[in-house]
C-alpha positions in Angstrom: 0.0 0.0 0.0 1.3 3.5 -0.9 -1.5 5.7 0.2 -1.7 5.1 3.9 -2.1 8.5 5.6 -0.5 8.4 9.0 -2.5 9.6 12.0 -1.1 12.5 14.0 1.3 11.5 16.8 -0.3 11.2 20.3 1.2 14.4 21.6 -1.9 16.5 22.0 -3.5 17.3 25.3 -5.8 14.2 25.1 -2.8 11.9 24.9 -0.1 13.5 26.9 -1.6 12.4 30.2 1.4 14.1 31.9 0.7 17.3 33.7 1.5 18.9 37.0 1.0 16.6 40.0 -2.6 16.7 40.9 -2.2 15.1 44.3 -4.5 12.2 43.1 -2.9 8.8 42.6 -3.8 5.7 40.8 -2.2 2.4 39.8 0.0 1.7 36.8 0.3 -2.0 37.1 1.6 -2.5 40.7 3.1 1.0 40.8 1.4 4.0 42.4 1.6 7.0 40.1 0.1 10.5 39.8 -3.3 10.1 38.2 -2.5 12.6 35.5 0.6 10.6 34.5 -1.0 7.3 33.9 -2.4 8.0 30.5 1.0 8.9 29.2 2.6 5.8 30.7 -0.1 3.6 29.1 0.5 5.4 25.8 4.2 4.5 26.0 3.4 0.8 26.5 1.2 0.7 23.4 3.5 2.7 21.2 6.1 0.1 22.1 4.0 -3.0 21.5 1.9 -1.8 18.5 4.0 -3.4 15.7 4.0 -6.8 17.4 0.6 -6.6 19.0 -1.2 -9.2 16.8 1.7 -11.7 17.0 1.9 -11.4 20.7 -1.9 -11.8 21.1 -1.7 -15.1 19.3 1.3 -16.3 21.3 0.0 -15.1 24.7 -3.4 -16.7 24.3 -2.4 -19.6 22.1 -4.8 -18.2 19.5 -7.8 -18.4 21.9 -8.4 -14.6 21.8 -10.0 -15.2 18.4 -12.6 -17.4 20.0 -13.2 -14.8 22.7 -13.8 -12.1 20.1 -16.0 -14.4 18.0 -18.2 -15.0 21.1 -18.4 -11.3 21.7 -19.7 -10.7 18.2 -22.2 -13.6 18.6 -23.5 -12.1 21.9 -23.7 -8.5 20.5 -27.0 -9.0 18.7 -25.9 -6.5 16.1 -28.1 -6.3 13.0 -27.8 -4.9 9.5 -28.0 -1.1 9.4 -26.9 -0.5 13.0 -24.3 1.8 14.4 -21.3 0.2 16.2 -18.5 1.8 18.2 -15.5 -0.3 19.1 -13.4 1.5 21.7 -9.7 0.6 22.2 -10.2 -1.2 18.9 -6.5 -1.5 18.3 -5.7 -3.6 15.3 -9.3 -4.0 14.3 -10.4 -7.6 14.8 -13.8 -6.7 16.1 -14.3 -3.8 13.7 -13.7 -6.1 10.8 -16.2 -8.6 12.1 -18.8 -5.9 12.7 -18.5 -4.5 9.2 -19.9 -7.8 7.9 -22.7 -7.8 10.5 -24.0 -4.2 9.9 -23.8 -4.4 6.1 -23.6 -1.5 3.6 -26.2 0.6 5.5 -24.5 0.3 8.9 -21.7 2.2 10.5 -18.6 1.0 12.3 -16.3 3.3 14.2 -12.9 2.1 15.5 -11.7 4.4 18.3 -8.4 4.2 20.1 -6.5 6.7 22.2 -3.2 5.5 20.8 -2.2 6.7 17.3 0.4 3.9 16.9 -2.3 1.3 17.4 -4.7 3.1 15.1 -2.1 3.2 12.3 -1.3 -0.5 12.7 -5.0 -1.3 12.7 -5.8 0.8 9.6 -2.9 -0.8 7.7 -4.2 -4.2 8.6 -7.7 -3.4 7.5 -6.5 -1.8 4.3 -4.8 -5.1 3.5 -8.0 -7.0 3.8 -10.0 -4.4 1.9 -12.4 -3.1 4.6 -10.8 0.1 5.8 -12.9 2.2 3.6 -16.0 1.0 5.5 -14.6 1.9 8.9 -14.2 5.3 10.6 -11.0 5.7 12.5 -11.2 8.1 15.5 -8.5 8.9 18.0 -10.4 9.3 21.3 -10.2 9.0 25.0 -12.8 6.5 26.4 -13.4 8.8 29.4 -14.8 11.6 27.2 -16.0 10.2 23.9 -16.4 12.8 21.2 -19.8 11.6 19.9 -23.3 12.9 20.3 -25.5 11.3 22.9 -27.5 8.4 21.5 -25.2 7.8 18.6 -24.7 4.0 18.7 -26.7 0.8 19.0 -23.7 -1.1 20.2 -20.5 -0.2 22.0 -17.7 -2.7 22.6 -14.4 -2.5 24.4 -12.1 -5.5 24.2 -9.0 -5.7 26.5 -8.9 -1.9 26.9 -10.9 -1.0 30.0 -8.2 -2.1 32.4 -5.9 0.5 30.9 -8.3 3.4 31.4 -7.5 5.7 34.3 -11.0 6.6 35.3 -13.1 3.5 34.5 -16.3 4.9 36.0 -16.1 8.0 33.8 -15.5 5.8 30.7 -18.5 3.6 31.5 -20.6 6.7 32.0 -19.4 8.1 28.7 -20.2 4.9 26.9 -23.7 5.0 28.4 -24.3 8.5 27.1 -23.2 7.5 23.6 -25.7 4.6 23.4 -29.2 4.9 22.0 -32.1 3.7 24.1 -32.2 0.0 23.7 -28.4 -0.1 23.0 -26.0 -2.3 24.7 -22.4 -2.3 26.0 -20.1 -5.3 25.8 -16.9 -5.3 27.8 -14.4 -8.2 26.9 -11.6 -8.1 29.4 -9.2 -10.3 31.4 -10.7 -11.1 34.7 -10.3 -13.3 37.8 -10.0 -17.1 37.3 -12.8 -19.0 39.1 -10.8 -22.3 39.5 -8.1 -22.1 42.1 -5.5 -24.5 40.4 -6.0 -22.6 37.1 -5.4 -19.3 38.9 -2.0 -20.5 40.2 -0.9 -21.8 36.8 -2.1 -18.5 35.2 -0.1 -16.4 37.7 3.1 -18.5 37.0 2.6 -18.1 33.3 1.8 -14.3 33.5 4.8 -13.3 35.6 7.4 -15.7 34.2 6.7 -16.7 30.6 4.8 -13.6 29.5 7.7 -11.1 30.1 10.1 -13.6 28.5 8.0 -13.8 25.4 7.8 -10.0 25.4 11.6 -9.8 25.4 12.1 -12.5 22.7 9.4 -11.3 20.3 8.9 -7.6 21.0 12.2 -6.8 22.8 10.1 -5.3 25.5 9.6 -7.4 28.7 8.6 -4.4 30.8 5.5 -3.6 28.8 4.3 -7.2 29.1 5.1 -7.3 32.8 2.9 -4.2 33.1 0.1 -5.9 31.1 0.2 -8.8 33.5 0.1 -6.5 36.5 -2.7 -4.4 35.0 -4.9 -7.6 34.8 -4.5 -8.2 38.5 -5.5 -4.6 39.3 -8.6 -4.7 37.2 -12.0 -5.1 39.0 -13.3 -8.7 39.3 -16.4 -9.9 37.6 -19.0 -8.8 40.2 -17.3 -5.4 40.8 -17.3 -4.5 37.2 -20.9 -5.6 36.9 -21.7 -3.3 39.8 -19.8 -0.4 38.1 -21.9 -0.8 35.0 -25.2 -0.8 37.0 -24.0 2.3 38.9 -23.6 4.0 35.5 -27.2 3.2 34.6 -26.9 0.0 32.7 -29.7 -2.6 33.2 -29.9 -6.4 32.8 -26.2 -6.6 33.4 -24.6 -10.0 33.2 -21.3 -11.6 32.4 -20.0 -14.8 30.9 -16.7 -16.4 32.2 -14.5 -17.6 29.4 -11.6 -20.0 29.8 -12.3 -20.5 33.5 -12.7 -16.8 34.2 -9.3 -15.8 32.7 -11.5 -13.6 30.5 -15.0 -12.4 31.1 -17.6 -10.8 28.8 -19.8 -8.3 30.5 -23.0 -7.0 28.9 -25.4 -4.2 29.9 -28.4 -2.5 28.3 -29.5 1.1 28.2 -33.3 1.5 28.4 
């Protein structure tokens, strides 16, 4: 491809995430950092891993992430002609699937805060011939730049745990949904089988950084990703956060023994 326009670098106010110390702190993996600095630190991680993101996803999950995403599409209930927003859409796996589901009269928007991830995703979707049917928007999940009631479906896959203010992000998603719309959150969660949890911990903190070093030459980013999973709310807590934001009929499905969970909530 010769006509791939690069997105602007993530150096605007939305993406810097580094400002004067606010006095408020949050977690970045197991570190405690100034709340205003987390966004920039997360941006650095995904700038670093963007080029190898798909390869590492296949290696880290043994390819199972494709089944998790397929289940998400099946549970979405999306129909031809509907409007879909995929937040933290990264390299475009879900957006590509939703293009097929909504048809020529539908709309699919792929949003990500990280320009490097958006560039990789757009190049990938250009290669498979669907980029022209997808809108690419650089956006912060905490303050989405869309009119209230814009979408029938919003998804966020493996992105919510990296958001600084998760409650604000869930509220912003709620506002962007039409009445009758639904939110699906696919995210790493808490294993519900004790022996599996122990194996998963050993894998995450030993093998995962090692793979990150060998494949992406970046063990620290993958160590952060492992830590960020442990700091993410468990299944019931996240369900409660969605209900607090106004979502109804909230439920979740544990996948692969709870290593991943798909949460779903409706706006009425």
